Every structure is written in C-alpha cells, then in structure tokens.
N, C-alpha and C positions, 0 to 999 in steps of 0.2 A: 503495499499499499505507499509507506513514504520510503522516498529515497534513499540508496544506501549513502552512507559518509564517506567514501570515498568516490561519491560520482562525481561529475562536470557540471558539479551547480556554485553560486556563487556562495562563499563561506558564511555570509551574517544570515542566509535561507537554513542553509545546512546547524547552524548553530542556535538558531530562533524555535528548529521543531521541538526537540522535548518541552522545550516552557511553553508552547504553543498549546501542546497536547496535556499537557498537566494540569493549565489553566482551562482546558476544556472540562476535563474531568473535577475538577475541584469545585466548577461553576454547576456541572448537572447530576454532582453525586448527594445525596440527602445525608449521610453516615460517614463518621469519620472511618469507622471501621470497612468500608464501600470503599468510600475515597484510596485510604491506604491501600488497600487492594487492587483496584484499578492501576494507581500510582506504579505500583511494583510490575503488572501486567505490561506495561506501559516499557518500563525498565527494560524488562525481560524484553518485548519485541525492538527494541533499540540497540541492544549489544549485539542480538541477530541480525541486525542492519548497520555491523561492526562502529556503531556509535561510541569512543569513548566512554568511559566510564564519568570522570571529571565531569565532562561536557552533561551526559543525563542530568548528575547529582544537582550539578550547576542550576539548571533549565527548572527541574523540579523544586529546587530551594526557592529558586528568585519565585515563583508562580505559588508556592506555600508561604512567600513573606506578601507578596503582593495580594491573598488573599483572592474570595469569589469575585466577579467582573460585578459590578450591581451596574446597571442601567437603565432608565424608564422602559425599556420594552420589554424587559424581564420580569421585572416587579412584577407579582401578582396582582390584578387589578383585574376587576367586572368589567364588562365591556362597556357599561353606563361610565363609569368613572375614566375610560381610556379613549369615550369619548370626548368627554368634558373636555382631556389632557390637550387633544389634537384641535380642539377650539379654544386652546390657549395660546398659540403657536401660531406665527405669521413667518413665513417663508419669505427669505429675503433672496431672490435666484437670481442668478449672472451665470452668464457662459464663462465655461472652465477657460480658462488660455493662462499658461504659466506666465507669459509675457507682459499680460495684466498687471496693475500694481493692484495691491488686497482694497475694494475700497468699501467693503463691509465693515472695517475698522472706522473712516469716516461718516459711515451708518451710526457705530457705535458714540461716536463721538454728538450728532447732530441729534441723537435719540433724547436727548435732556430738553434740546429745545423745542421738540414734537409734542412733548409732554404739555409745555406751556400752553401751547394754545388749548384751547376749550374744546374745541371740535375731536382735533387731532387725539386729545386726553380720555374725550369718550371710545373714539377707534380702539386705542392702545391699552384701555382697560386692563391689568393683570392680566397681557397678553404679553409675552416673549416671544421676541425677533431673533430666528436662526439662521446659519447662513446657509445655503444651498446652491449646488453648482449644479447647471447643463451642460453635459457632454454635446458641445458644435458637432454639427455634421459633417465626417469627413471626406476626403475626394471621393473615396468608394460611392458614399451615401449620392452622391454627386449626380458621378457618371452612370450606373445604374438605375436600373428603373423594373420594378416590380410589373410597369403596366402591358397586360398581355391582348393586343388586337388579334382578336379573332376573325374581324370582317375581312381581313388582308390577306390572299390568298399567291402562292408561290408558283410560278408558272411549271411546267414539265418540261425540261430541256435535253433533248437528244442531239448530239452533236452539235451545240450551239442553234440549234435550230427548235424554238416552242414548238412541244405538238399541243394543238386542238385536244380538250376534252372529251373524253368519250362518250 
C-alpha cells in the first residue's frame, strides 16, 4: 500500500508517512488500547517496507505529542448545528495564482471598517470570513471541449473520392 523507504520519492514524503499514518490512527481510534495496538500494526507494516525504526518511532512520537486532530468537520454535531455553522461562514473566494499577492490579508484589515457601517454590520453579524481559493481553468480545459455534435456527418471516402450514401 505505502511506498518502500528506498523508493525514488522525495525524502520529505517518505519521512512524513509514519507521522501521517499515526495521526490518522490517533484521530479515529476510540480507546488507548486499540490505538496502541493499531500503532504497533503500523510499525510492523512500515518495518516490512524497510523504514528505519528511528524514523517510525519519531513519526509516531510526533503524532502522539500533537494529539488527535480536532477540526470543525470532525466534531460530532447534529445536522441542525452543522447547518447553523455553515450559515455563520462567509467565504472570500479568489482565483488561485501563486504570483498574485495575498489580498485576504487586506480583507482582514478592512473588516473592522466594514463593521463600523450599520448596514454591513448587520450583514456580517456573528459571521466569520474565511479564505477560499478557486482553481483557475488550465490550458487543457480551454483547448478541449466535451461538446459532441451528432448532426455533423463524416463523408465516406475511397481513394480520395467521396462515396455516395447507399
């Protein structure tokens, strides 16, 4: 499943695999006994993939130190609570371009001025503005089209002479 340690992948990728696997296990296991058993299973598997023991131990220890990952999407909520949380978020959407400067930091600066206006304060009341990036169209998406024209017929040609329909 996971790459051999001596494969031709970047070093940072290979060194991060034990940490990522351990983090997942810590996040999804419910008891310490089960967590420790699963961590031992991962350790055995990574040894089979020729990972050095110190790399495995360092990754597991780092994951244990950081603890389980807690995000809004992982918290147990009812659907009503989660829909309320979605209503409290306003996405600030921009097209992703690494050459562009970050305009979200500018948005954060003017956010206080927006709250000074009564009308905008009502709109932004108890709402959080988050940064979102949209992937711009690639050159391939501009050049290729999924439009199929079934009305167009292709002539049948034999020796560069069109053959009439039979």
